[in-house]
All heavy atoms as a GROMACS GRO file, in nm:
protein
  536
    1MET      N    1  -1.197   1.859   0.901
    1MET     CA    2  -1.277   1.764   0.834
    1MET      C    3  -1.226   1.619   0.867
    1MET      O    4  -1.105   1.598   0.853
    1MET     CB    5  -1.281   1.790   0.684
    1MET     CG    6  -1.365   1.688   0.607
    1MET     SD    7  -1.375   1.716   0.442
    1MET     CE    8  -1.496   1.845   0.431
    2ALA      N    9  -1.313   1.529   0.911
    2ALA     CA   10  -1.261   1.401   0.942
    2ALA      C   11  -1.249   1.315   0.816
    2ALA      O   12  -1.318   1.324   0.716
    2ALA     CB   13  -1.374   1.333   1.030
    3ARG      N   14  -1.144   1.230   0.816
    3ARG     CA   15  -1.123   1.143   0.708
    3ARG      C   16  -1.211   1.013   0.717
    3ARG      O   17  -1.244   0.976   0.827
    3ARG     CB   18  -0.975   1.093   0.710
    3ARG     CG   19  -0.880   1.200   0.678
    3ARG     CD   20  -0.741   1.136   0.660
    3ARG     NE   21  -0.643   1.241   0.633
    3ARG     CZ   22  -0.516   1.214   0.615
    3ARG    NH1   23  -0.470   1.096   0.630
    3ARG    NH2   24  -0.432   1.312   0.589
    4ARG      N   25  -1.244   0.963   0.603
    4ARG     CA   26  -1.327   0.847   0.597
    4ARG      C   27  -1.226   0.722   0.618
    4ARG      O   28  -1.114   0.727   0.580
    4ARG     CB   29  -1.394   0.827   0.463
    4ARG     CG   30  -1.502   0.925   0.450
    4ARG     CD   31  -1.577   0.912   0.320
    4ARG     NE   32  -1.533   0.802   0.237
    4ARG     CZ   33  -1.590   0.765   0.124
    4ARG    NH1   34  -1.694   0.835   0.082
    4ARG    NH2   35  -1.541   0.661   0.054
    5LYS      N   36  -1.281   0.622   0.684
    5LYS     CA   37  -1.200   0.499   0.708
    5LYS      C   38  -1.195   0.422   0.578
    5LYS      O   39  -1.291   0.420   0.498
    5LYS     CB   40  -1.272   0.418   0.820
    5LYS     CG   41  -1.299   0.492   0.946
    5LYS     CD   42  -1.172   0.505   1.028
    5LYS     CE   43  -1.198   0.560   1.163
    5LYS     NZ   44  -1.218   0.702   1.168
    6ILE      N   45  -1.090   0.351   0.561
    6ILE     CA   46  -1.070   0.265   0.445
    6ILE      C   47  -1.126   0.130   0.476
    6ILE      O   48  -1.094   0.066   0.581
    6ILE     CB   49  -0.926   0.259   0.406
    6ILE    CG1   50  -0.868   0.389   0.358
    6ILE    CG2   51  -0.907   0.150   0.295
    6ILE    CD1   52  -0.721   0.384   0.326
    7THR      N   53  -1.217   0.082   0.400
    7THR     CA   54  -1.279  -0.049   0.422
    7THR      C   55  -1.186  -0.160   0.382
    7THR      O   56  -1.083  -0.136   0.307
    7THR     CB   57  -1.411  -0.057   0.344
    7THR    OG1   58  -1.379  -0.053   0.207
    7THR    CG2   59  -1.510   0.049   0.380
    8ASN      N   60  -1.216  -0.289   0.419
    8ASN     CA   61  -1.129  -0.401   0.388
    8ASN      C   62  -1.131  -0.416   0.238
    8ASN      O   63  -1.021  -0.448   0.176
    8ASN     CB   64  -1.187  -0.523   0.452
    8ASN     CG   65  -1.167  -0.522   0.600
    8ASN    OD1   66  -1.077  -0.450   0.646
    8ASN    ND2   67  -1.242  -0.604   0.668
    9THR      N   68  -1.234  -0.393   0.165
    9THR     CA   69  -1.243  -0.414   0.026
    9THR      C   70  -1.152  -0.315  -0.045
    9THR      O   71  -1.076  -0.346  -0.137
    9THR     CB   72  -1.386  -0.395  -0.029
    9THR    OG1   73  -1.476  -0.479   0.048
    9THR    CG2   74  -1.397  -0.425  -0.180
   10GLN      N   75  -1.155  -0.182   0.001
   10GLN     CA   76  -1.068  -0.081  -0.060
   10GLN      C   77  -0.923  -0.116  -0.035
   10GLN      O   78  -0.836  -0.102  -0.125
   10GLN     CB   79  -1.102   0.050   0.001
   10GLN     CG   80  -1.236   0.108  -0.040
   10GLN     CD   81  -1.276   0.229   0.033
   10GLN    OE1   82  -1.236   0.254   0.139
   10GLN    NE2   83  -1.354   0.321  -0.022
   11ALA      N   84  -0.890  -0.160   0.087
   11ALA     CA   85  -0.751  -0.196   0.116
   11ALA      C   86  -0.706  -0.319   0.025
   11ALA      O   87  -0.592  -0.308  -0.026
   11ALA     CB   88  -0.736  -0.241   0.264
   12VAL      N   89  -0.784  -0.413   0.008
   12VAL     CA   90  -0.748  -0.527  -0.077
   12VAL      C   91  -0.725  -0.484  -0.215
   12VAL      O   92  -0.630  -0.526  -0.285
   12VAL     CB   93  -0.859  -0.645  -0.063
   12VAL    CG1   94  -0.832  -0.745  -0.173
   12VAL    CG2   95  -0.849  -0.699   0.071
   13CYS      N   96  -0.811  -0.393  -0.274
   13CYS     CA   97  -0.796  -0.349  -0.409
   13CYS      C   98  -0.673  -0.266  -0.421
   13CYS      O   99  -0.600  -0.284  -0.526
   13CYS     CB  100  -0.920  -0.258  -0.446
   13CYS     SG  101  -1.067  -0.354  -0.472
   14ILE      N  102  -0.636  -0.184  -0.324
   14ILE     CA  103  -0.512  -0.103  -0.336
   14ILE      C  104  -0.392  -0.198  -0.338
   14ILE      O  105  -0.306  -0.180  -0.409
   14ILE     CB  106  -0.509  -0.006  -0.215
   14ILE    CG1  107  -0.615   0.104  -0.238
   14ILE    CG2  108  -0.374   0.061  -0.210
   14ILE    CD1  109  -0.637   0.194  -0.115
   15ILE      N  110  -0.392  -0.301  -0.253
   15ILE     CA  111  -0.282  -0.389  -0.240
   15ILE      C  112  -0.264  -0.476  -0.367
   15ILE      O  113  -0.156  -0.497  -0.419
   15ILE     CB  114  -0.296  -0.478  -0.118
   15ILE    CG1  115  -0.280  -0.397   0.009
   15ILE    CG2  116  -0.199  -0.596  -0.116
   15ILE    CD1  117  -0.316  -0.466   0.134
   16LEU      N  118  -0.387  -0.516  -0.425
   16LEU     CA  119  -0.378  -0.594  -0.548
   16LEU      C  120  -0.332  -0.512  -0.664
   16LEU      O  121  -0.240  -0.552  -0.748
   16LEU     CB  122  -0.516  -0.649  -0.583
   16LEU     CG  123  -0.559  -0.770  -0.505
   16LEU    CD1  124  -0.708  -0.806  -0.544
   16LEU    CD2  125  -0.466  -0.891  -0.525
   17LEU      N  126  -0.369  -0.381  -0.676
   17LEU     CA  127  -0.316  -0.293  -0.779
   17LEU      C  128  -0.168  -0.267  -0.764
   17LEU      O  129  -0.099  -0.274  -0.864
   17LEU     CB  130  -0.400  -0.161  -0.771
   17LEU     CG  131  -0.537  -0.162  -0.826
   17LEU    CD1  132  -0.610  -0.035  -0.807
   17LEU    CD2  133  -0.534  -0.195  -0.977
   18TRP      N  134  -0.128  -0.246  -0.641
   18TRP     CA  135   0.022  -0.227  -0.619
   18TRP      C  136   0.097  -0.354  -0.657
   18TRP      O  137   0.203  -0.346  -0.721
   18TRP     CB  138   0.048  -0.187  -0.474
   18TRP     CG  139   0.185  -0.165  -0.443
   18TRP    CD1  140   0.260  -0.057  -0.470
   18TRP    CD2  141   0.279  -0.262  -0.386
   18TRP    NE1  142   0.390  -0.080  -0.430
   18TRP    CE2  143   0.406  -0.205  -0.381
   18TRP    CE3  144   0.265  -0.393  -0.339
   18TRP    CZ2  145   0.518  -0.272  -0.325
   18TRP    CZ3  146   0.377  -0.455  -0.287
   18TRP    CH2  147   0.501  -0.393  -0.283
   19SER      N  148   0.050  -0.474  -0.623
   19SER     CA  149   0.116  -0.593  -0.654
   19SER      C  150   0.120  -0.611  -0.803
   19SER      O  151   0.224  -0.652  -0.863
   19SER     CB  152   0.034  -0.706  -0.595
   19SER     OG  153   0.034  -0.698  -0.454
   20ILE      N  154   0.017  -0.580  -0.878
   20ILE     CA  155   0.017  -0.599  -1.025
   20ILE      C  156   0.112  -0.508  -1.086
   20ILE      O  157   0.189  -0.538  -1.182
   20ILE     CB  158  -0.129  -0.571  -1.079
   20ILE    CG1  159  -0.222  -0.689  -1.041
   20ILE    CG2  160  -0.126  -0.560  -1.229
   20ILE    CD1  161  -0.365  -0.663  -1.066
   21LEU      N  162   0.122  -0.387  -1.037
   21LEU     CA  163   0.217  -0.290  -1.091
   21LEU      C  164   0.355  -0.324  -1.067
   21LEU      O  165   0.450  -0.315  -1.152
   21LEU     CB  166   0.189  -0.148  -1.038
   21LEU     CG  167   0.061  -0.077  -1.091
   21LEU    CD1  168   0.037   0.054  -1.014
   21LEU    CD2  169   0.068  -0.052  -1.239
   22CYS      N  170   0.385  -0.383  -0.941
   22CYS     CA  171   0.522  -0.430  -0.916
   22CYS      C  172   0.551  -0.549  -1.007
   22CYS      O  173   0.666  -0.566  -1.055
   22CYS     CB  174   0.528  -0.469  -0.770
   22CYS     SG  175   0.542  -0.327  -0.665
   23TYR      N  176   0.461  -0.637  -1.030
   23TYR     CA  177   0.482  -0.757  -1.112
   23TYR      C  178   0.513  -0.711  -1.258
   23TYR      O  179   0.607  -0.761  -1.325
   23TYR     CB  180   0.361  -0.844  -1.114
   23TYR     CG  181   0.368  -0.957  -1.220
   23TYR    CD1  182   0.443  -1.069  -1.195
   23TYR    CD2  183   0.293  -0.943  -1.337
   23TYR    CE1  184   0.452  -1.174  -1.289
   23TYR    CE2  185   0.300  -1.046  -1.429
   23TYR     CZ  186   0.376  -1.153  -1.407
   23TYR     OH  187   0.386  -1.259  -1.504
   24MET      N  188   0.434  -0.610  -1.309
   24MET     CA  189   0.460  -0.557  -1.439
   24MET      C  190   0.599  -0.491  -1.450
   24MET      O  191   0.666  -0.504  -1.546
   24MET     CB  192   0.350  -0.458  -1.476
   24MET     CG  193   0.220  -0.527  -1.505
   24MET     SD  194   0.090  -0.404  -1.535
   24MET     CE  195   0.143  -0.320  -1.683
   25LEU      N  196   0.638  -0.422  -1.342
   25LEU     CA  197   0.768  -0.354  -1.344
   25LEU      C  198   0.883  -0.463  -1.349
   25LEU      O  199   0.976  -0.444  -1.426
   25LEU     CB  200   0.786  -0.270  -1.218
   25LEU     CG  201   0.920  -0.199  -1.196
   25LEU    CD1  202   0.938  -0.096  -1.305
   25LEU    CD2  203   0.925  -0.131  -1.063
   26LEU      N  204   0.863  -0.562  -1.269
   26LEU     CA  205   0.971  -0.664  -1.266
   26LEU      C  206   0.972  -0.748  -1.399
   26LEU      O  207   1.077  -0.792  -1.442
   26LEU     CB  208   0.950  -0.763  -1.147
   26LEU     CG  209   0.973  -0.692  -1.016
   26LEU    CD1  210   0.933  -0.790  -0.902
   26LEU    CD2  211   1.120  -0.662  -1.000
   27THR      N  212   0.858  -0.773  -1.451
   27THR     CA  213   0.848  -0.851  -1.574
   27THR      C  214   0.899  -0.777  -1.693
   27THR      O  215   0.972  -0.842  -1.775
   27THR     CB  216   0.701  -0.896  -1.596
   27THR    OG1  217   0.648  -0.962  -1.488
   27THR    CG2  218   0.690  -0.994  -1.718
   28TYR      N  219   0.859  -0.651  -1.708
   28TYR     CA  220   0.892  -0.585  -1.825
   28TYR      C  221   1.018  -0.503  -1.822
   28TYR      O  222   1.062  -0.442  -1.928
   28TYR     CB  223   0.777  -0.493  -1.874
   28TYR     CG  224   0.651  -0.570  -1.902
   28TYR    CD1  225   0.537  -0.541  -1.836
   28TYR    CD2  226   0.648  -0.663  -2.008
   28TYR    CE1  227   0.420  -0.608  -1.865
   28TYR    CE2  228   0.538  -0.737  -2.029
   28TYR     CZ  229   0.420  -0.708  -1.965
   28TYR     OH  230   0.309  -0.780  -1.992
   29SER      N  231   1.084  -0.495  -1.711
   29SER     CA  232   1.216  -0.423  -1.711
   29SER      C  233   1.328  -0.501  -1.766
   29SER      O  234   1.326  -0.632  -1.756
   29SER     CB  235   1.247  -0.379  -1.564
   29SER     OG  236   1.314  -0.481  -1.497
   30ALA      N  237   1.416  -0.435  -1.838
   30ALA     CA  238   1.527  -0.510  -1.904
   30ALA      C  239   1.617  -0.567  -1.804
   30ALA      O  240   1.660  -0.690  -1.818
   30ALA     CB  241   1.596  -0.407  -1.992
   31THR      N  242   1.647  -0.496  -1.697
   31THR     CA  243   1.741  -0.547  -1.595
   31THR      C  244   1.682  -0.507  -1.458
   31THR      O  245   1.613  -0.405  -1.443
   31THR     CB  246   1.880  -0.483  -1.604
   31THR    OG1  247   1.873  -0.348  -1.583
   31THR    CG2  248   1.946  -0.522  -1.730
   32ILE      N  249   1.703  -0.595  -1.362
   32ILE     CA  250   1.658  -0.570  -1.226
   32ILE      C  251   1.784  -0.523  -1.146
   32ILE      O  252   1.863  -0.601  -1.110
   32ILE     CB  253   1.597  -0.698  -1.161
   32ILE    CG1  254   1.472  -0.735  -1.240
   32ILE    CG2  255   1.558  -0.666  -1.012
   32ILE    CD1  256   1.415  -0.867  -1.193
   33ASP      N  257   1.789  -0.393  -1.129
   33ASP     CA  258   1.907  -0.335  -1.064
   33ASP      C  259   1.861  -0.264  -0.928
   33ASP      O  260   1.742  -0.282  -0.896
   33ASP     CB  261   1.980  -0.245  -1.148
   33ASP     CG  262   1.885  -0.132  -1.216
   33ASP    OD1  263   1.770  -0.141  -1.194
   33ASP    OD2  264   1.942  -0.052  -1.282
   34PHE      N  265   1.950  -0.190  -0.874
   34PHE     CA  266   1.916  -0.129  -0.749
   34PHE      C  267   1.805  -0.027  -0.763
   34PHE      O  268   1.722  -0.010  -0.678
   34PHE     CB  269   2.041  -0.056  -0.690
   34PHE     CG  270   2.017   0.027  -0.572
   34PHE    CD1  271   1.995  -0.030  -0.450
   34PHE    CD2  272   2.006   0.169  -0.584
   34PHE    CE1  273   1.966   0.049  -0.336
   34PHE    CE2  274   1.981   0.244  -0.464
   34PHE     CZ  275   1.958   0.186  -0.348
   35TYR      N  276   1.803   0.044  -0.880
   35TYR     CA  277   1.702   0.147  -0.903
   35TYR      C  278   1.562   0.085  -0.902
   35TYR      O  279   1.468   0.137  -0.839
   35TYR     CB  280   1.732   0.221  -1.032
   35TYR     CG  281   1.637   0.329  -1.059
   35TYR    CD1  282   1.641   0.452  -0.979
   35TYR    CD2  283   1.539   0.322  -1.160
   35TYR    CE1  284   1.552   0.549  -1.007
   35TYR    CE2  285   1.451   0.424  -1.180
   35TYR     CZ  286   1.455   0.539  -1.100
   35TYR     OH  287   1.365   0.641  -1.122
   36THR      N  288   1.549  -0.031  -0.963
   36THR     CA  289   1.418  -0.099  -0.973
   36THR      C  290   1.374  -0.142  -0.833
   36THR      O  291   1.257  -0.121  -0.797
   36THR     CB  292   1.426  -0.220  -1.060
   36THR    OG1  293   1.481  -0.184  -1.188
   36THR    CG2  294   1.296  -0.286  -1.082
   37ILE      N  295   1.463  -0.204  -0.757
   37ILE     CA  296   1.434  -0.242  -0.619
   37ILE      C  297   1.397  -0.124  -0.533
   37ILE      O  298   1.305  -0.126  -0.451
   37ILE     CB  299   1.553  -0.326  -0.558
   37ILE    CG1  300   1.585  -0.443  -0.649
   37ILE    CG2  301   1.521  -0.364  -0.418
   37ILE    CD1  302   1.466  -0.543  -0.657
   38PHE      N  303   1.473  -0.011  -0.550
   38PHE     CA  304   1.449   0.106  -0.479
   38PHE      C  305   1.305   0.160  -0.513
   38PHE      O  306   1.234   0.205  -0.416
   38PHE     CB  307   1.551   0.216  -0.516
   38PHE     CG  308   1.528   0.349  -0.442
   38PHE    CD1  309   1.559   0.361  -0.313
   38PHE    CD2  310   1.485   0.460  -0.515
   38PHE    CE1  311   1.535   0.485  -0.251
   38PHE    CE2  312   1.462   0.577  -0.454
   38PHE     CZ  313   1.488   0.594  -0.319
   39ILE      N  314   1.267   0.167  -0.635
   39ILE     CA  315   1.132   0.208  -0.672
   39ILE      C  316   1.026   0.121  -0.613
   39ILE      O  317   0.927   0.176  -0.551
   39ILE     CB  318   1.116   0.213  -0.827
   39ILE    CG1  319   1.211   0.314  -0.894
   39ILE    CG2  320   0.973   0.229  -0.872
   39ILE    CD1  321   1.176   0.455  -0.847
   40ILE      N  322   1.046  -0.006  -0.602
   40ILE     CA  323   0.944  -0.096  -0.538
   40ILE      C  324   0.937  -0.075  -0.394
   40ILE      O  325   0.826  -0.067  -0.339
   40ILE     CB  326   0.978  -0.249  -0.576
   40ILE    CG1  327   0.960  -0.273  -0.725
   40ILE    CG2  328   0.896  -0.342  -0.491
   40ILE    CD1  329   1.003  -0.409  -0.771
   41ILE      N  330   1.044  -0.056  -0.335
   41ILE     CA  331   1.046  -0.034  -0.181
   41ILE      C  332   0.986   0.098  -0.148
   41ILE      O  333   0.908   0.116  -0.061
   41ILE     CB  334   1.190  -0.044  -0.120
   41ILE    CG1  335   1.230  -0.189  -0.131
   41ILE    CG2  336   1.193   0.004   0.016
   41ILE    CD1  337   1.382  -0.208  -0.099
   42THR      N  338   1.020   0.198  -0.226
   42THR     CA  339   0.964   0.332  -0.208
   42THR      C  340   0.814   0.343  -0.225
   42THR      O  341   0.739   0.394  -0.146
   42THR     CB  342   1.034   0.436  -0.296
   42THR    OG1  343   1.172   0.430  -0.281
   42THR    CG2  344   0.984   0.576  -0.268
   43SER      N  345   0.766   0.277  -0.341
   43SER     CA  346   0.627   0.275  -0.365
   43SER      C  347   0.546   0.188  -0.258
   43SER      O  348   0.439   0.226  -0.218
   43SER     CB  349   0.599   0.217  -0.503
   43SER     OG  350   0.636   0.085  -0.515
   44GLY      N  351   0.612   0.088  -0.205
   44GLY     CA  352   0.551   0.009  -0.095
   44GLY      C  353   0.535   0.095   0.034
   44GLY      O  354   0.431   0.088   0.097
   45ILE      N  355   0.632   0.176   0.059
   45ILE     CA  356   0.615   0.262   0.177
   45ILE      C  357   0.505   0.367   0.158
   45ILE      O  358   0.423   0.383   0.241
   45ILE     CB  359   0.750   0.333   0.203
   45ILE    CG1  360   0.856   0.234   0.253
   45ILE    CG2  361   0.734   0.448   0.304
   45ILE    CD1  362   0.995   0.292   0.258
   46ILE      N  363   0.499   0.420   0.035
   46ILE     CA  364   0.396   0.513   0.004
   46ILE      C  365   0.254   0.455   0.014
   46ILE      O  366   0.163   0.513   0.048
   46ILE     CB  367   0.420   0.576  -0.136
   46ILE    CG1  368   0.542   0.670  -0.128
   46ILE    CG2  369   0.303   0.658  -0.183
   46ILE    CD1  370   0.592   0.714  -0.257
   47VAL      N  371   0.247   0.323  -0.022
   47VAL     CA  372   0.112   0.254  -0.029
   47VAL      C  373   0.081   0.202   0.110
   47VAL      O  374  -0.032   0.226   0.159
   47VAL     CB  375   0.114   0.148  -0.135
   47VAL    CG1  376  -0.008   0.056  -0.116
   47VAL    CG2  377   0.119   0.199  -0.272
   48PHE      N  378   0.172   0.137   0.177
   48PHE     CA  379   0.135   0.063   0.299
   48PHE      C  380   0.133   0.143   0.423
   48PHE      O  381   0.058   0.113   0.514
   48PHE     CB  382   0.223  -0.056   0.313
   48PHE     CG  383   0.192  -0.164   0.207
   48PHE    CD1  384   0.289  -0.193   0.108
   48PHE    CD2  385   0.075  -0.237   0.208
   48PHE    CE1  386   0.266  -0.289   0.015
   48PHE    CE2  387   0.048  -0.331   0.118
   48PHE     CZ  388   0.140  -0.356   0.016
   49VAL      N  389   0.215   0.253   0.436
   49VAL     CA  390   0.212   0.325   0.556
   49VAL      C  391   0.078   0.398   0.584
   49VAL      O  392   0.022   0.385   0.692
   49VAL     CB  393   0.328   0.428   0.563
   49VAL    CG1  394   0.315   0.529   0.666
   49VAL    CG2  395   0.453   0.352   0.576
   50PRO      N  396   0.019   0.467   0.483
   50PRO     CA  397  -0.116   0.518   0.507
   50PRO      C  398  -0.226   0.415   0.536
   50PRO      O  399  -0.309   0.431   0.618
   50PRO     CB  400  -0.151   0.591   0.372
   50PRO     CG  401  -0.023   0.617   0.322
   50PRO     CD  402   0.069   0.509   0.353
   51LEU      N  403  -0.213   0.301   0.474
   51LEU     CA  404  -0.303   0.183   0.499
   51LEU      C  405  -0.290   0.140   0.648
   51LEU      O  406  -0.389   0.118   0.715
   51LEU     CB  407  -0.285   0.068   0.407
   51LEU     CG  408  -0.339   0.086   0.265
   51LEU    CD1  409  -0.295  -0.036   0.187
   51LEU    CD2  410  -0.484   0.108   0.267
   52TRP      N  411  -0.166   0.125   0.689
   52TRP     CA  412  -0.138   0.081   0.823
   52TRP      C  413  -0.187   0.182   0.930
   52TRP      O  414  -0.243   0.151   1.023
   52TRP     CB  415   0.011   0.053   0.842
   52TRP     CG  416   0.048   0.010   0.984
   52TRP    CD1  417   0.022  -0.106   1.042
   52TRP    CD2  418   0.120   0.092   1.076
   52TRP    NE1  419   0.071  -0.103   1.169
   52TRP    CE2  420   0.133   0.014   1.197
   52TRP    CE3  421   0.176   0.212   1.073
   52TRP    CZ2  422   0.197   0.068   1.308
   52TRP    CZ3  423   0.242   0.266   1.185
   52TRP    CH2  424   0.248   0.188   1.299
   53LYS      N  425  -0.165   0.311   0.899
   53LYS     CA  426  -0.207   0.420   0.989
   53LYS      C  427  -0.358   0.417   1.001
   53LYS      O  428  -0.414   0.440   1.108
   53LYS     CB  429  -0.150   0.547   0.945
   53LYS     CG  430  -0.013   0.578   0.978
   53LYS     CD  431   0.032   0.720   0.942
   53LYS     CE  432   0.172   0.742   0.989
   53LYS     NZ  433   0.212   0.883   0.958
   54ASN      N  434  -0.420   0.406   0.889
   54ASN     CA  435  -0.570   0.398   0.888
   54ASN      C  436  -0.622   0.281   0.964
   54ASN      O  437  -0.720   0.300   1.041
   54ASN     CB  438  -0.621   0.400   0.743
   54ASN     CG  439  -0.770   0.434   0.730
   54ASN    OD1  440  -0.850   0.352   0.780
   54ASN    ND2  441  -0.803   0.542   0.673
   55ARG      N  442  -0.570   0.166   0.950
   55ARG     CA  443  -0.604   0.048   1.022
   55ARG      C  444  -0.584   0.070   1.173
   55ARG      O  445  -0.667   0.038   1.259
   55ARG     CB  446  -0.528  -0.072   0.978
   55ARG     CG  447  -0.578  -0.124   0.854
   55ARG     CD  448  -0.714  -0.170   0.883
   55ARG     NE  449  -0.782  -0.225   0.767
   55ARG     CZ  450  -0.909  -0.228   0.759
   55ARG    NH1  451  -0.981  -0.183   0.847
   55ARG    NH2  452  -0.969  -0.279   0.658
   56LYS      N  453  -0.470   0.132   1.211
   56LYS     CA  454  -0.441   0.157   1.348
   56LYS      C  455  -0.541   0.250   1.414
   56LYS      O  456  -0.584   0.224   1.524
   56LYS     CB  457  -0.294   0.204   1.364
   56LYS     CG  458  -0.246   0.224   1.502
   56LYS     CD  459  -0.102   0.278   1.498
   56LYS     CE  460  -0.058   0.305   1.645
   56LYS     NZ  461   0.071   0.370   1.650
   57ARG      N  462  -0.576   0.352   1.338
   57ARG     CA  463  -0.666   0.452   1.390
   57ARG      C  464  -0.805   0.385   1.400
   57ARG      O  465  -0.875   0.417   1.496
   57ARG     CB  466  -0.660   0.575   1.295
   57ARG     CG  467  -0.754   0.683   1.348
   57ARG     CD  468  -0.754   0.808   1.260
   57ARG     NE  469  -0.725   0.772   1.124
   57ARG     CZ  470  -0.644   0.840   1.048
   57ARG    NH1  471  -0.583   0.951   1.090
   57ARG    NH2  472  -0.624   0.804   0.921
   58ALA      N  473  -0.841   0.305   1.311
   58ALA     CA  474  -0.976   0.237   1.309
   58ALA      C  475  -0.979   0.145   1.436
   58ALA      O  476  -1.077   0.135   1.494
   58ALA     CB  477  -0.999   0.163   1.186
   59GLY      N  478  -0.865   0.076   1.466
   59GLY     CA  479  -0.862  -0.007   1.584
   59GLY      C  480  -0.873   0.072   1.707
   59GLY      O  481  -0.937   0.029   1.806
   60ASP      N  482  -0.811   0.192   1.720
   60ASP     CA  483  -0.817   0.278   1.832
   60ASP      C  484  -0.962   0.329   1.857
   60ASP      O  485  -1.003   0.338   1.966
   60ASP     CB  486  -0.730   0.396   1.824
   60ASP     CG  487  -0.577   0.356   1.824
   60ASP    OD1  488  -0.554   0.244   1.876
   60ASP    OD2  489  -0.494   0.436   1.789
   61ASP      N  490  -1.033   0.360   1.746
   61ASP     CA  491  -1.171   0.401   1.757
   61ASP      C  492  -1.264   0.295   1.813
   61ASP      O  493  -1.352   0.322   1.889
   61ASP     CB  494  -1.221   0.454   1.627
   61ASP     CG  495  -1.149   0.580   1.575
   61ASP    OD1  496  -1.091   0.652   1.671
   61ASP    OD2  497  -1.164   0.619   1.460
   62ARG      N  498  -1.235   0.169   1.770
   62ARG     CA  499  -1.317   0.056   1.821
   62ARG      C  500  -1.294   0.040   1.971
   62ARG      O  501  -1.387  -0.004   2.043
   62ARG     CB  502  -1.288  -0.070   1.742
   62ARG     CG  503  -1.368  -0.078   1.612
   62ARG     CD  504  -1.345  -0.208   1.544
   62ARG     NE  505  -1.261  -0.173   1.430
   62ARG     CZ  506  -1.167  -0.252   1.384
   62ARG    NH1  507  -1.130  -0.364   1.441
   62ARG    NH2  508  -1.099  -0.212   1.278
   63ASP      N  509  -1.166   0.059   2.011
   63ASP     CA  510  -1.143   0.029   2.150
   63ASP      C  511  -1.198   0.137   2.241
   63ASP      O  512  -1.238   0.114   2.358
   63ASP     CB  513  -0.983   0.035   2.176
   63ASP     CG  514  -0.914  -0.078   2.108
   63ASP    OD1  515  -0.980  -0.175   2.075
   63ASP    OD2  516  -0.794  -0.069   2.087
   64ARG      N  517  -1.222   0.262   2.192
   64ARG     CA  518  -1.281   0.361   2.272
   64ARG      C  519  -1.436   0.345   2.293
   64ARG      O  520  -1.489   0.397   2.386
   64ARG     CB  521  -1.265   0.502   2.202
   64ARG     CG  522  -1.115   0.538   2.209
   64ARG     CD  523  -1.096   0.673   2.147
   64ARG     NE  524  -0.954   0.701   2.128
   64ARG     CZ  525  -0.903   0.783   2.038
   64ARG    NH1  526  -0.987   0.857   1.968
   64ARG    NH2  527  -0.777   0.805   2.033
   65LYS      N  528  -1.501   0.277   2.200
   65LYS     CA  529  -1.649   0.261   2.210
   65LYS      C  530  -1.681   0.154   2.306
   65LYS      O  531  -1.620   0.074   2.357
   65LYS     CB  532  -1.702   0.226   2.070
   65LYS     CG  533  -1.696   0.345   1.981
   65LYS     CD  534  -1.748   0.312   1.848
   65LYS     CE  535  -1.734   0.423   1.753
   65LYS     NZ  536  -1.788   0.397   1.622
   0.00000   0.00000   0.00000
């Protein structure tokens, strides 16, 4: 089954939600230590790698047409 492409609006919403959650984590945490930074970096990888792969695949599809 083919995956649907992520639109620009969906990508912007995902990035904004991730940014808000990171802001809340940094604002409401008692201390900013290695664990907090590790969580932000890990969640960034989980969020941005699929978005980047989807964008890359969408660009490859446009080049083929």
